C-alpha positions in Angstrom: 3.5 -12.8 6.5 4.2 -14.3 3.1 5.0 -11.0 1.4 7.3 -10.0 4.2 9.2 -13.2 4.0 9.8 -12.8 0.3 11.1 -9.3 0.8 13.4 -10.5 3.6 14.7 -13.4 1.6 15.4 -11.0 -1.3 17.2 -8.6 1.0 19.3 -11.5 2.4 20.2 -12.7 -1.1 21.3 -9.2 -2.2 23.3 -8.8 1.0 25.0 -12.2 1.1 25.7 -12.5 -2.6 26.7 -8.8 -3.0 24.3 -8.3 -6.0 23.7 -4.6 -5.3 23.3 -3.9 -9.0 19.9 -5.8 -8.9 18.5 -3.2 -6.5 17.9 -0.4 -9.0 16.5 -2.9 -11.5 13.9 -4.2 -9.0 12.9 -0.7 -7.9 12.5 0.4 -11.5 10.3 -2.6 -12.3 8.2 -2.1 -9.2 7.7 1.6 -10.1 6.8 0.8 -13.7 4.3 -1.8 -12.5 2.7 0.7 -10.1 2.5 3.3 -12.9 0.7 0.9 -15.2 -1.7 -0.2 -12.4 -2.6 3.3 -11.3 -3.1 4.8 -14.7 -4.9 2.0 -16.5 -8.3 3.6 -15.9 -7.3 7.2 -16.5 -7.0 9.4 -19.5 -3.2 9.2 -19.4 -3.2 5.5 -20.2 -2.9 5.9 -24.0 0.0 8.2 -23.7 1.9 6.0 -21.3 1.3 2.9 -23.4 2.5 4.7 -26.4 5.9 5.1 -24.8 6.4 1.4 -24.8 
C-alpha cells in the first residue's frame, strides 16, 4: 500500500499545483532507471553506459 500512496500523493500534487511539466521528467527518469536495471547483466551494458 505504501507505493500506491506515494503515487497517489504525487498525482494529487501534480493536479493541485498544476505542475504538469514534471510529468515527462518523472517518466523519463523512471524509463532510464528501468533501462539500467534490465541491461546491467547483459552484453548491451557497456554500450548503454558509454552514452552517459
